[in-house]
KOLTORMAR-691163 format. One record per residue: residue number from 1; x, y, z of N, C-alpha, C, O in turn; chain. Coordinates in steps of 0.05 Angstrom, whole numbers. Example, Ala and Ser with C-alpha at 12.3 -4.5 7.8 and 13.67 -1.06 7.14 Angstrom:
<recs>
+-----+--------+--------+--------+--------+--------+--------+--------+--------+--------+--------+--------+--------+--------+
| num |    n_u |    n_v |    n_w |   ca_u |   ca_v |   ca_w |    c_u |    c_v |    c_w |    o_u |    o_v |    o_w | chaine |
+-----+--------+--------+--------+--------+--------+--------+--------+--------+--------+--------+--------+--------+--------+
|   1 |    264 |   -114 |    156 |    246 |    -90 |    156 |    264 |    -66 |    156 |    285 |    -66 |    169 |      A |
|   2 |    257 |    -45 |    142 |    273 |    -21 |    143 |    258 |      1 |    157 |    268 |     23 |    161 |      A |
+-----+--------+--------+--------+--------+--------+--------+--------+--------+--------+--------+--------+--------+--------+
</recs>
This chain:
<recs>
+-----+--------+--------+--------+--------+--------+--------+--------+--------+--------+--------+--------+--------+--------+
| num |    n_u |    n_v |    n_w |   ca_u |   ca_v |   ca_w |    c_u |    c_v |    c_w |    o_u |    o_v |    o_w | chaine |
+-----+--------+--------+--------+--------+--------+--------+--------+--------+--------+--------+--------+--------+--------+
|   1 |    322 |    479 |   -434 |    331 |    468 |   -417 |    323 |    472 |   -389 |    321 |    452 |   -373 |      A |
|   2 |    318 |    496 |   -382 |    302 |    509 |   -363 |    282 |    491 |   -357 |    281 |    477 |   -337 |      A |
|   3 |    266 |    493 |   -375 |    229 |    489 |   -379 |    236 |    446 |   -361 |    222 |    437 |   -343 |      A |
|   4 |    259 |    433 |   -373 |    265 |    408 |   -359 |    274 |    402 |   -341 |    272 |    379 |   -332 |      A |
|   5 |    287 |    426 |   -326 |    308 |    430 |   -307 |    270 |    434 |   -281 |    261 |    421 |   -262 |      A |
|   6 |    262 |    455 |   -293 |    232 |    463 |   -268 |    228 |    442 |   -265 |    242 |    429 |   -250 |      A |
|   7 |    209 |    429 |   -279 |    188 |    412 |   -293 |    204 |    387 |   -265 |    195 |    384 |   -243 |      A |
|   8 |    231 |    371 |   -276 |    236 |    351 |   -270 |    255 |    351 |   -249 |    246 |    339 |   -229 |      A |
|   9 |    274 |    359 |   -246 |    297 |    369 |   -228 |    294 |    387 |   -212 |    314 |    386 |   -199 |      A |
|  10 |    279 |    407 |   -203 |    277 |    428 |   -192 |    256 |    428 |   -165 |    232 |    425 |   -168 |      A |
|  11 |    265 |    429 |   -143 |    249 |    428 |   -125 |    227 |    443 |   -116 |    226 |    465 |   -126 |      A |
|  12 |    206 |    437 |    -98 |    181 |    453 |   -101 |    190 |    479 |    -95 |    182 |    493 |   -113 |      A |
|  13 |    202 |    492 |    -79 |    206 |    520 |    -66 |    223 |    527 |    -91 |    212 |    546 |   -103 |      A |
|  14 |    247 |    519 |   -105 |    257 |    532 |   -130 |    227 |    536 |   -152 |    218 |    558 |   -160 |      A |
|  15 |    219 |    517 |   -155 |    190 |    530 |   -176 |    169 |    536 |   -164 |    147 |    527 |   -171 |      A |
|  16 |    171 |    551 |   -145 |    152 |    559 |   -136 |    163 |    595 |   -136 |    150 |    614 |   -128 |      A |
|  17 |    184 |    595 |   -143 |    198 |    625 |   -137 |    208 |    626 |   -170 |    202 |    644 |   -186 |      A |
|  18 |    224 |    605 |   -177 |    223 |    608 |   -212 |    203 |    617 |   -229 |    203 |    635 |   -246 |      A |
|  19 |    187 |    603 |   -224 |    165 |    596 |   -240 |    151 |    625 |   -248 |    147 |    632 |   -271 |      A |
|  20 |    142 |    643 |   -221 |    125 |    666 |   -228 |    140 |    685 |   -240 |    131 |    700 |   -257 |      A |
|  21 |    161 |    684 |   -232 |    193 |    700 |   -241 |    189 |    709 |   -280 |    190 |    730 |   -292 |      A |
|  22 |    184 |    676 |   -290 |    196 |    678 |   -316 |    163 |    683 |   -326 |    165 |    691 |   -349 |      A |
|  23 |    145 |    682 |   -320 |    119 |    688 |   -318 |    120 |    725 |   -322 |    121 |    736 |   -344 |      A |
|  24 |    121 |    736 |   -299 |    134 |    760 |   -309 |    154 |    760 |   -325 |    145 |    779 |   -339 |      A |
|  25 |    172 |    755 |   -335 |    188 |    764 |   -357 |    179 |    759 |   -378 |    189 |    770 |   -397 |      A |
|  26 |    160 |    744 |   -382 |    149 |    733 |   -401 |    121 |    753 |   -410 |    106 |    748 |   -428 |      A |
|  27 |    119 |    775 |   -394 |     94 |    784 |   -393 |    104 |    812 |   -401 |     92 |    825 |   -418 |      A |
|  28 |    124 |    820 |   -390 |    143 |    846 |   -403 |    143 |    855 |   -430 |    150 |    841 |   -450 |      A |
|  29 |    132 |    883 |   -430 |    122 |    895 |   -452 |    148 |    899 |   -473 |    169 |    908 |   -464 |      A |
|  30 |    148 |    891 |   -499 |    166 |    900 |   -513 |    196 |    915 |   -513 |    219 |    909 |   -509 |      A |
|  31 |    176 |    948 |   -521 |    187 |    971 |   -505 |    204 |    966 |   -482 |    228 |    969 |   -486 |      A |
|  32 |    199 |    961 |   -468 |    220 |    954 |   -437 |    238 |    950 |   -447 |    257 |    966 |   -450 |      A |
|  33 |    237 |    921 |   -458 |    269 |    908 |   -464 |    280 |    918 |   -486 |    300 |    906 |   -494 |      A |
|  34 |    270 |    946 |   -504 |    279 |    960 |   -529 |    296 |    980 |   -509 |    320 |    981 |   -504 |      A |
|  35 |    278 |    992 |   -502 |    298 |   1012 |   -477 |    319 |   1006 |   -462 |    339 |   1020 |   -456 |      A |
|  36 |    313 |    977 |   -454 |    334 |    964 |   -447 |    361 |    966 |   -469 |    380 |    982 |   -466 |      A |
|  37 |    358 |    949 |   -491 |    373 |    943 |   -507 |    389 |    972 |   -507 |    411 |    976 |   -495 |      A |
|  38 |    375 |    990 |   -519 |    380 |   1020 |   -532 |    396 |   1032 |   -512 |    411 |   1046 |   -526 |      A |
|  39 |    402 |   1035 |   -486 |    402 |   1047 |   -468 |    435 |   1035 |   -456 |    452 |   1051 |   -450 |      A |
|  40 |    439 |   1003 |   -452 |    452 |    986 |   -442 |    462 |    968 |   -454 |    486 |    962 |   -453 |      A |
|  41 |    443 |    955 |   -470 |    463 |    926 |   -490 |    476 |    935 |   -511 |    496 |    922 |   -517 |      A |
|  42 |    470 |    960 |   -529 |    472 |    969 |   -545 |    506 |    985 |   -543 |    524 |    983 |   -560 |      A |
|  43 |    506 |   1000 |   -516 |    530 |   1013 |   -514 |    549 |    999 |   -507 |    572 |   1000 |   -518 |      A |
|  44 |    542 |    977 |   -481 |    557 |    953 |   -472 |    576 |    936 |   -492 |    600 |    934 |   -485 |      A |
|  45 |    567 |    924 |   -519 |    568 |    915 |   -536 |    587 |    932 |   -557 |    604 |    922 |   -571 |      A |
|  46 |    581 |    960 |   -557 |    606 |    980 |   -580 |    627 |    968 |   -558 |    643 |    951 |   -562 |      A |
|  47 |    622 |    981 |   -537 |    651 |    984 |   -513 |    667 |    958 |   -522 |    689 |    954 |   -533 |      A |
|  48 |    646 |    943 |   -514 |    669 |    909 |   -509 |    690 |    909 |   -532 |    714 |    905 |   -530 |      A |
|  49 |    670 |    915 |   -562 |    684 |    907 |   -589 |    706 |    925 |   -593 |    727 |    919 |   -604 |      A |
|  50 |    698 |    959 |   -579 |    725 |    977 |   -586 |    745 |    970 |   -572 |    768 |    976 |   -579 |      A |
|  51 |    739 |    948 |   -537 |    760 |    948 |   -520 |    785 |    925 |   -533 |    809 |    928 |   -529 |      A |
|  52 |    771 |    900 |   -549 |    777 |    883 |   -567 |    797 |    883 |   -595 |    811 |    867 |   -607 |      A |
|  53 |    790 |    907 |   -596 |    804 |    917 |   -624 |    788 |    920 |   -640 |    798 |    936 |   -655 |      A |
|  54 |    761 |    912 |   -649 |    753 |    914 |   -668 |    738 |    929 |   -680 |    715 |    932 |   -672 |      A |
|  55 |    749 |    944 |   -704 |    732 |    967 |   -706 |    718 |    977 |   -719 |    723 |    969 |   -742 |      A |
|  56 |    694 |    996 |   -720 |    674 |   1002 |   -740 |    647 |    983 |   -728 |    629 |    971 |   -741 |      A |
|  57 |    651 |    986 |   -692 |    628 |    980 |   -687 |    599 |    996 |   -681 |    599 |   1020 |   -677 |      A |
|  58 |    583 |    986 |   -681 |    565 |   1013 |   -688 |    552 |   1019 |   -658 |    549 |   1001 |   -641 |      A |
|  59 |    546 |   1044 |   -656 |    524 |   1030 |   -627 |    504 |   1034 |   -627 |    495 |   1045 |   -607 |      A |
|  60 |    486 |   1026 |   -651 |    461 |   1011 |   -653 |    475 |    986 |   -670 |    493 |    990 |   -687 |      A |
|  61 |    468 |    961 |   -664 |    473 |    933 |   -680 |    451 |    912 |   -678 |    435 |    914 |   -660 |      A |
|  62 |    448 |    892 |   -695 |    439 |    874 |   -698 |    442 |    861 |   -674 |    422 |    860 |   -660 |      A |
|  63 |    475 |    845 |   -664 |    483 |    837 |   -643 |    466 |    848 |   -618 |    455 |    830 |   -606 |      A |
|  64 |    462 |    873 |   -606 |    451 |    881 |   -584 |    418 |    881 |   -591 |    403 |    880 |   -572 |      A |
|  65 |    408 |    883 |   -614 |    383 |    870 |   -618 |    372 |    845 |   -617 |    351 |    842 |   -605 |      A |
|  66 |    385 |    824 |   -630 |    390 |    798 |   -620 |    390 |    786 |   -595 |    373 |    769 |   -591 |      A |
|  67 |    417 |    794 |   -570 |    409 |    781 |   -551 |    389 |    797 |   -531 |    383 |    786 |   -510 |      A |
|  68 |    380 |    819 |   -537 |    360 |    821 |   -520 |    338 |    802 |   -525 |    326 |    786 |   -510 |      A |
|  69 |    337 |    810 |   -556 |    303 |    790 |   -568 |    308 |    765 |   -549 |    291 |    759 |   -533 |      A |
|  70 |    324 |    754 |   -551 |    331 |    728 |   -537 |    325 |    726 |   -505 |    315 |    706 |   -496 |      A |
|  71 |    334 |    750 |   -488 |    323 |    741 |   -466 |    301 |    749 |   -460 |    290 |    743 |   -439 |      A |
|  72 |    286 |    766 |   -483 |    261 |    757 |   -480 |    246 |    739 |   -492 |    222 |    738 |   -486 |      A |
|  73 |    258 |    720 |   -513 |    245 |    701 |   -513 |    248 |    690 |   -492 |    232 |    698 |   -476 |      A |
|  74 |    268 |    669 |   -482 |    278 |    644 |   -463 |    254 |    640 |   -450 |    241 |    619 |   -447 |      A |
|  75 |    248 |    669 |   -439 |    221 |    668 |   -408 |    197 |    650 |   -422 |    187 |    628 |   -415 |      A |
|  76 |    192 |    670 |   -446 |    171 |    649 |   -460 |    164 |    632 |   -472 |    140 |    628 |   -478 |      A |
|  77 |    193 |    615 |   -482 |    196 |    582 |   -479 |    188 |    578 |   -463 |    164 |    578 |   -459 |      A |
|  78 |    204 |    574 |   -449 |    215 |    559 |   -424 |    186 |    557 |   -407 |    183 |    538 |   -391 |      A |
|  79 |    169 |    574 |   -409 |    146 |    574 |   -389 |    123 |    555 |   -409 |    107 |    541 |   -398 |      A |
|  80 |    125 |    558 |   -437 |    107 |    550 |   -459 |    116 |    518 |   -442 |    101 |    506 |   -427 |      A |
|  81 |    136 |    512 |   -446 |    149 |    483 |   -450 |    145 |    467 |   -421 |    138 |    444 |   -420 |      A |
|  82 |    149 |    482 |   -398 |    148 |    474 |   -376 |    117 |    460 |   -370 |    112 |    437 |   -364 |      A |
|  83 |     98 |    482 |   -374 |     75 |    464 |   -379 |     63 |    446 |   -388 |     43 |    434 |   -380 |      A |
|  84 |     79 |    444 |   -414 |     80 |    420 |   -431 |     85 |    393 |   -425 |     74 |    372 |   -433 |      A |
|  85 |    110 |    399 |   -400 |    122 |    376 |   -401 |    111 |    368 |   -374 |    104 |    345 |   -372 |      A |
|  86 |    108 |    384 |   -350 |     91 |    383 |   -336 |     61 |    364 |   -338 |     55 |    353 |   -317 |      A |
|  87 |     46 |    361 |   -358 |     23 |    348 |   -359 |     33 |    330 |   -374 |     13 |    322 |   -387 |      A |
|  88 |     51 |    319 |   -381 |     67 |    289 |   -381 |     55 |    267 |   -360 |     66 |    260 |   -339 |      A |
|  89 |     26 |    255 |   -371 |     22 |    232 |   -352 |     45 |    218 |   -331 |     62 |    202 |   -340 |      A |
|  90 |     43 |    224 |   -309 |     68 |    208 |   -286 |     66 |    187 |   -288 |     84 |    178 |   -274 |      A |
|  91 |     51 |    165 |   -298 |     56 |    140 |   -296 |     72 |    136 |   -317 |     87 |    116 |   -316 |      A |
|  92 |     72 |    153 |   -340 |     97 |    140 |   -364 |    130 |    148 |   -346 |    151 |    134 |   -348 |      A |
|  93 |    129 |    167 |   -334 |    151 |    169 |   -318 |    158 |    145 |   -304 |    181 |    137 |   -302 |      A |
|  94 |    135 |    130 |   -294 |    150 |    109 |   -269 |    144 |     87 |   -279 |    156 |     68 |   -268 |      A |
|  95 |    129 |     80 |   -298 |    135 |     53 |   -315 |    164 |     61 |   -333 |    178 |     40 |   -335 |      A |
|  96 |    173 |     78 |   -344 |    197 |     81 |   -350 |    219 |     77 |   -326 |    241 |     69 |   -334 |      A |
|  97 |    216 |     84 |   -295 |    232 |     84 |   -285 |    227 |     55 |   -265 |    243 |     45 |   -249 |      A |
|  98 |    202 |     47 |   -272 |    204 |     12 |   -276 |    218 |     -8 |   -280 |    223 |    -28 |   -266 |      A |
|  99 |    224 |      0 |   -301 |    238 |    -15 |   -326 |    259 |     -8 |   -325 |    270 |    -11 |   -347 |      A |
| 100 |    278 |      5 |   -301 |    305 |      9 |   -298 |    315 |     28 |   -317 |    339 |     26 |   -323 |      A |
| 101 |    296 |     52 |   -330 |    309 |     70 |   -336 |    317 |     94 |   -314 |    303 |     97 |   -294 |      A |
| 102 |    343 |    114 |   -319 |    354 |    140 |   -303 |    334 |    153 |   -314 |    320 |    146 |   -333 |      A |
| 103 |    332 |    182 |   -296 |    312 |    195 |   -299 |    322 |    213 |   -329 |    304 |    222 |   -343 |      A |
| 104 |    345 |    218 |   -334 |    348 |    227 |   -349 |    340 |    212 |   -380 |    329 |    223 |   -398 |      A |
| 105 |    346 |    191 |   -379 |    344 |    168 |   -398 |    308 |    168 |   -398 |    296 |    171 |   -419 |      A |
| 106 |    297 |    165 |   -380 |    270 |    173 |   -377 |    263 |    202 |   -397 |    243 |    206 |   -412 |      A |
| 107 |    283 |    220 |   -392 |    271 |    251 |   -396 |    266 |    241 |   -428 |    244 |    241 |   -439 |      A |
| 108 |    290 |    233 |   -440 |    303 |    236 |   -461 |    276 |    214 |   -487 |    263 |    218 |   -507 |      A |
| 109 |    279 |    193 |   -470 |    259 |    177 |   -485 |    235 |    172 |   -488 |    222 |    165 |   -508 |      A |
| 110 |    226 |    180 |   -460 |    198 |    184 |   -460 |    182 |    219 |   -457 |    163 |    225 |   -471 |      A |
| 111 |    194 |    239 |   -436 |    178 |    257 |   -437 |    181 |    276 |   -454 |    162 |    290 |   -461 |      A |
| 112 |    203 |    280 |   -464 |    207 |    296 |   -487 |    187 |    292 |   -506 |    171 |    309 |   -512 |      A |
| 113 |    188 |    253 |   -523 |    174 |    255 |   -543 |    146 |    256 |   -537 |    133 |    268 |   -554 |      A |
| 114 |    134 |    248 |   -518 |    108 |    267 |   -510 |    103 |    285 |   -511 |     81 |    290 |   -522 |      A |
| 115 |    117 |    305 |   -502 |    109 |    329 |   -498 |    121 |    348 |   -523 |    125 |    372 |   -525 |      A |
| 116 |    124 |    329 |   -538 |    141 |    343 |   -567 |    122 |    368 |   -587 |    128 |    387 |   -601 |      A |
| 117 |    105 |    358 |   -579 |     80 |    377 |   -591 |     75 |    407 |   -587 |     71 |    425 |   -603 |      A |
| 118 |     76 |    406 |   -555 |     73 |    435 |   -545 |     99 |    436 |   -553 |     97 |    432 |   -577 |      A |
| 119 |    119 |    438 |   -550 |    146 |    447 |   -543 |    152 |    462 |   -570 |    162 |    485 |   -572 |      A |
| 120 |    146 |    450 |   -583 |    151 |    457 |   -616 |    129 |    482 |   -624 |    132 |    504 |   -635 |      A |
| 121 |    109 |    469 |   -615 |     81 |    492 |   -614 |     91 |    524 |   -602 |     80 |    544 |   -611 |      A |
| 122 |    110 |    524 |   -584 |    120 |    546 |   -568 |    138 |    553 |   -580 |    139 |    578 |   -583 |      A |
| 123 |    161 |    537 |   -592 |    182 |    543 |   -601 |    175 |    561 |   -628 |    191 |    580 |   -631 |      A |
| 124 |    156 |    559 |   -646 |    139 |    568 |   -670 |    130 |    601 |   -654 |    136 |    624 |   -659 |      A |
| 125 |    115 |    592 |   -636 |    106 |    622 |   -622 |    126 |    637 |   -606 |    117 |    655 |   -592 |      A |
| 126 |    155 |    632 |   -604 |    158 |    643 |   -598 |    179 |    663 |   -624 |    186 |    687 |   -622 |      A |
| 127 |    184 |    644 |   -649 |    197 |    646 |   -666 |    186 |    674 |   -677 |    197 |    695 |   -679 |      A |
| 128 |    153 |    664 |   -685 |    134 |    681 |   -699 |    133 |    715 |   -683 |    128 |    737 |   -693 |      A |
| 129 |    139 |    710 |   -662 |    132 |    738 |   -643 |    179 |    749 |   -642 |    188 |    771 |   -634 |      A |
| 130 |    190 |    732 |   -649 |    221 |    749 |   -656 |    214 |    758 |   -681 |    216 |    782 |   -684 |      A |
| 131 |    205 |    740 |   -707 |    196 |    744 |   -734 |    189 |    779 |   -726 |    202 |    800 |   -727 |      A |
| 132 |    158 |    772 |   -719 |    153 |    800 |   -718 |    161 |    819 |   -693 |    140 |    827 |   -683 |      A |
| 133 |    175 |    826 |   -684 |    186 |    838 |   -674 |    200 |    870 |   -683 |    219 |    869 |   -697 |      A |
| 134 |    189 |    894 |   -674 |    186 |    921 |   -684 |    201 |    938 |   -667 |    219 |    950 |   -678 |      A |
| 135 |    195 |    942 |   -632 |    206 |    947 |   -617 |    233 |    957 |   -609 |    242 |    979 |   -605 |      A |
| 136 |    245 |    924 |   -607 |    262 |    924 |   -598 |    288 |    935 |   -623 |    310 |    939 |   -615 |      A |
| 137 |    282 |    937 |   -655 |    293 |    927 |   -666 |    305 |    959 |   -673 |    327 |    967 |   -681 |      A |
| 138 |    275 |    973 |   -666 |    291 |   1001 |   -675 |    295 |   1023 |   -659 |    290 |   1046 |   -666 |      A |
| 139 |    307 |   1015 |   -625 |    310 |   1015 |   -616 |    341 |   1014 |   -609 |    355 |   1031 |   -598 |      A |
| 140 |    346 |    990 |   -619 |    369 |    979 |   -619 |    388 |    979 |   -638 |    410 |    988 |   -632 |      A |
| 141 |    381 |    968 |   -666 |    387 |    966 |   -687 |    395 |    993 |   -701 |    417 |   1003 |   -707 |      A |
| 142 |    375 |    998 |   -704 |    373 |   1027 |   -718 |    348 |   1018 |   -743 |    334 |    998 |   -744 |      A |
| 143 |    352 |   1040 |   -763 |    332 |   1039 |   -788 |    348 |   1034 |   -820 |    338 |   1035 |   -842 |      A |
| 144 |    378 |   1027 |   -810 |    390 |   1026 |   -825 |    387 |   1002 |   -861 |    405 |    986 |   -866 |      A |
| 145 |    374 |   1004 |   -871 |    371 |    976 |   -895 |    394 |    967 |   -901 |    402 |    975 |   -923 |      A |
| 146 |    412 |    949 |   -887 |    435 |    944 |   -887 |    442 |    917 |   -894 |    444 |    905 |   -873 |      A |
| 147 |    447 |    897 |   -920 |    450 |    872 |   -929 |    478 |    868 |   -917 |    497 |    875 |   -931 |      A |
| 148 |    484 |    853 |   -885 |    509 |    862 |   -885 |    510 |    833 |   -864 |    489 |    827 |   -853 |      A |
| 149 |    535 |    814 |   -859 |    533 |    786 |   -836 |    552 |    798 |   -823 |    567 |    783 |   -809 |      A |
| 150 |    560 |    830 |   -822 |    571 |    838 |   -787 |    548 |    837 |   -780 |    526 |    844 |   -790 |      A |
| 151 |    557 |    818 |   -746 |    527 |    828 |   -731 |    536 |    858 |   -713 |    515 |    864 |   -701 |      A |
| 152 |    557 |    878 |   -707 |    564 |    901 |   -701 |    552 |    923 |   -719 |    554 |    948 |   -716 |      A |
| 153 |    540 |    911 |   -738 |    526 |    940 |   -762 |    503 |    948 |   -747 |    493 |    938 |   -727 |      A |
| 154 |    495 |    973 |   -763 |    462 |    973 |   -756 |    446 |    975 |   -786 |    444 |    990 |   -806 |      A |
| 155 |    434 |    944 |   -775 |    414 |    937 |   -792 |    387 |    950 |   -785 |    385 |    971 |   -773 |      A |
| 156 |    366 |    934 |   -794 |    338 |    941 |   -792 |    326 |    911 |   -800 |    340 |    892 |   -807 |      A |
| 157 |    296 |    911 |   -798 |    286 |    883 |   -811 |    256 |    890 |   -824 |    247 |    912 |   -829 |      A |
| 158 |    245 |    866 |   -827 |    224 |    882 |   -855 |    198 |    883 |   -840 |    178 |    886 |   -853 |      A |
| 159 |    195 |    880 |   -804 |    179 |    901 |   -793 |    177 |    917 |   -792 |    156 |    929 |   -790 |      A |
| 160 |    209 |    929 |   -795 |    214 |    963 |   -786 |    200 |    971 |   -808 |    179 |    985 |   -806 |      A |
| 161 |    213 |    960 |   -842 |    205 |    964 |   -856 |    180 |    975 |   -873 |    176 |    992 |   -890 |      A |
| 162 |    171 |    962 |   -862 |    135 |    955 |   -874 |    118 |    979 |   -853 |     96 |    990 |   -858 |      A |
| 163 |    133 |    982 |   -835 |    122 |   1011 |   -812 |    125 |   1038 |   -824 |    112 |   1058 |   -820 |      A |
| 164 |    147 |   1035 |   -839 |    180 |   1062 |   -840 |    154 |   1064 |   -872 |    151 |   1087 |   -881 |      A |
| 165 |    142 |   1043 |   -884 |    125 |   1048 |   -911 |    105 |   1070 |   -906 |     99 |   1093 |   -911 |      A |
| 166 |    101 |   1047 |   -892 |     68 |   1058 |   -895 |     65 |   1083 |   -871 |     42 |   1090 |   -867 |      A |
| 167 |     79 |   1092 |   -860 |     71 |   1117 |   -847 |     67 |   1135 |   -868 |     77 |   1138 |   -890 |      A |
| 168 |     46 |   1150 |   -852 |     29 |   1174 |   -875 |     15 |   1165 |   -894 |      9 |   1142 |   -900 |      A |
| 169 |     10 |   1184 |   -904 |    -22 |   1182 |   -931 |    -15 |   1170 |   -945 |      2 |   1182 |   -957 |      A |
| 170 |    -18 |   1144 |   -955 |     -8 |   1118 |   -986 |    -21 |   1119 |   -997 |    -42 |   1108 |   -989 |      A |
| 171 |    -22 |   1132 |  -1028 |    -43 |   1114 |  -1049 |    -33 |   1081 |  -1054 |     -9 |   1076 |  -1053 |      A |
| 172 |    -52 |   1061 |  -1058 |    -52 |   1034 |  -1052 |    -30 |   1034 |  -1077 |     -6 |   1030 |  -1072 |      A |
| 173 |    -36 |   1037 |  -1099 |    -24 |   1035 |  -1119 |      6 |   1038 |  -1121 |     20 |   1020 |  -1130 |      A |
| 174 |     15 |   1065 |  -1110 |     42 |   1075 |  -1098 |     66 |   1053 |  -1100 |     57 |   1030 |  -1098 |      A |
| 175 |     90 |   1054 |  -1104 |    112 |   1043 |  -1094 |    115 |   1041 |  -1072 |    121 |   1017 |  -1071 |      A |
| 176 |    116 |   1050 |  -1048 |    117 |   1043 |  -1025 |    100 |   1029 |  -1020 |    109 |   1009 |  -1008 |      A |
| 177 |     71 |   1026 |  -1023 |     59 |   1024 |  -1016 |     51 |    984 |  -1023 |     43 |    964 |  -1011 |      A |
| 178 |     58 |    990 |  -1042 |     72 |    954 |  -1059 |     91 |    949 |  -1045 |     84 |    936 |  -1025 |      A |
| 179 |    106 |    951 |  -1046 |    134 |    949 |  -1033 |    129 |    941 |  -1005 |    146 |    926 |   -995 |      A |
| 180 |    107 |    948 |   -990 |    101 |    936 |   -957 |     92 |    922 |   -962 |     96 |    903 |   -947 |      A |
| 181 |     70 |    914 |   -986 |     56 |    894 |   -985 |     73 |    872 |   -994 |     64 |    853 |   -981 |      A |
| 182 |     87 |    866 |  -1005 |    111 |    853 |  -1014 |    128 |    840 |   -989 |    131 |    817 |   -982 |      A |
| 183 |    135 |    859 |   -980 |    146 |    852 |   -958 |    133 |    837 |   -926 |    145 |    824 |   -910 |      A |
| 184 |    106 |    844 |   -928 |     84 |    827 |   -905 |     80 |    807 |   -928 |     79 |    787 |   -914 |      A |
| 185 |     77 |    799 |   -947 |     75 |    771 |   -963 |    105 |    757 |   -966 |    103 |    735 |   -977 |      A |
| 186 |    130 |    764 |   -960 |    146 |    752 |   -951 |    148 |    745 |   -925 |    157 |    722 |   -923 |      A |
| 187 |    142 |    759 |   -898 |    136 |    751 |   -883 |    115 |    732 |   -868 |    114 |    726 |   -844 |      A |
| 188 |     97 |    723 |   -891 |     70 |    701 |   -886 |     88 |    677 |   -901 |     87 |    657 |   -888 |      A |
| 189 |    105 |    673 |   -927 |    107 |    654 |   -925 |    131 |    643 |   -911 |    130 |    619 |   -905 |      A |
| 190 |    157 |    660 |   -903 |    176 |    652 |   -882 |    152 |    643 |   -856 |    165 |    630 |   -839 |      A |
| 191 |    132 |    644 |   -851 |    120 |    641 |   -832 |    111 |    612 |   -833 |    110 |    597 |   -814 |      A |
| 192 |    105 |    607 |   -855 |     84 |    580 |   -880 |    101 |    565 |   -869 |     95 |    549 |   -851 |      A |
| 193 |    130 |    569 |   -880 |    148 |    549 |   -883 |    165 |    541 |   -857 |    182 |    523 |   -857 |      A |
| 194 |    160 |    554 |   -838 |    167 |    548 |   -806 |    151 |    529 |   -802 |    160 |    511 |   -789 |      A |
| 195 |    123 |    527 |   -811 |     98 |    518 |   -787 |    111 |    486 |   -801 |    121 |    468 |   -788 |      A |
| 196 |    104 |    487 |   -842 |    110 |    461 |   -849 |    130 |    444 |   -840 |    124 |    420 |   -841 |      A |
| 197 |    166 |    455 |   -828 |    182 |    447 |   -817 |    174 |    431 |   -790 |    176 |    407 |   -786 |      A |
| 198 |    166 |    450 |   -775 |    150 |    439 |   -751 |    139 |    429 |   -756 |    144 |    408 |   -744 |      A |
| 199 |    112 |    424 |   -778 |     96 |    395 |   -776 |    114 |    375 |   -774 |    115 |    360 |   -755 |      A |
| 200 |    135 |    374 |   -800 |    143 |    350 |   -798 |    163 |    342 |   -781 |    170 |    319 |   -777 |      A |
| 201 |    174 |    367 |   -769 |    193 |    345 |   -738 |    172 |    334 |   -719 |    178 |    314 |   -707 |      A |
| 202 |    143 |    346 |   -713 |    133 |    335 |   -695 |    115 |    305 |   -708 |    101 |    290 |   -694 |      A |
| 203 |    120 |    302 |   -739 |    105 |    275 |   -750 |    110 |    256 |   -749 |     98 |    235 |   -751 |      A |
| 204 |    146 |    267 |   -743 |    173 |    241 |   -743 |    176 |    228 |   -726 |    176 |    204 |   -724 |      A |
| 205 |    182 |    258 |   -698 |    192 |    240 |   -670 |    166 |    244 |   -646 |    169 |    241 |   -621 |      A |
| 206 |    136 |    253 |   -660 |    124 |    247 |   -639 |    119 |    221 |   -622 |    130 |    199 |   -627 |      A |
| 207 |    111 |    223 |   -611 |    103 |    195 |   -601 |     75 |    191 |   -576 |     78 |    195 |   -552 |      A |
| 208 |     49 |    183 |   -589 |     35 |    184 |   -570 |     19 |    157 |   -564 |     10 |    138 |   -578 |      A |
| 209 |     19 |    163 |   -533 |      7 |    150 |   -517 |    -25 |    139 |   -515 |    -42 |    151 |   -526 |      A |
| 210 |    -28 |    127 |   -507 |    -61 |    109 |   -490 |    -61 |    128 |   -465 |    -78 |    125 |   -447 |      A |
+-----+--------+--------+--------+--------+--------+--------+--------+--------+--------+--------+--------+--------+--------+
</recs>
């Protein structure tokens, strides 16, 4: 939505200010976001949960890591999608508007289908970045290998476990090394499945123009 606003609705002045800000936010190292999550977001979420009467809220939680990771990914997706939407030829917009369509109808029925492969590609890159993220999770969610649906609990991720298992000199056939390779294979399968789904979506909804 932010990319659509920047590409289609924002004035040149607003675009010239917001676009560089998004580029800067997208380029901030993840350790900075992790530091912010550990010192600001996680304690804030814990205090809010305690204030509303939710017991057992951890100072390191999945919600804190997920929220900050979302803040990290939004500028990344928005910047890529904005570039893709801007690249759609203006003649397509003019033709749709000339046939009587409104601006919103033109965006939904012409611009988005034409830019869909690039938008899905940007989303895939963002999801892959989130799946492979380590620093934010280590600093904000903790190291507890805890299978739970409670977002206020301390948890960990597959990538963090891989790093933890492979620390130090390990024999190749040791249980820890084999477990790390199994986790890596799981990440590969999940990413491959996401790519297949994305390709199906693009194939179904993509519009090609001469």
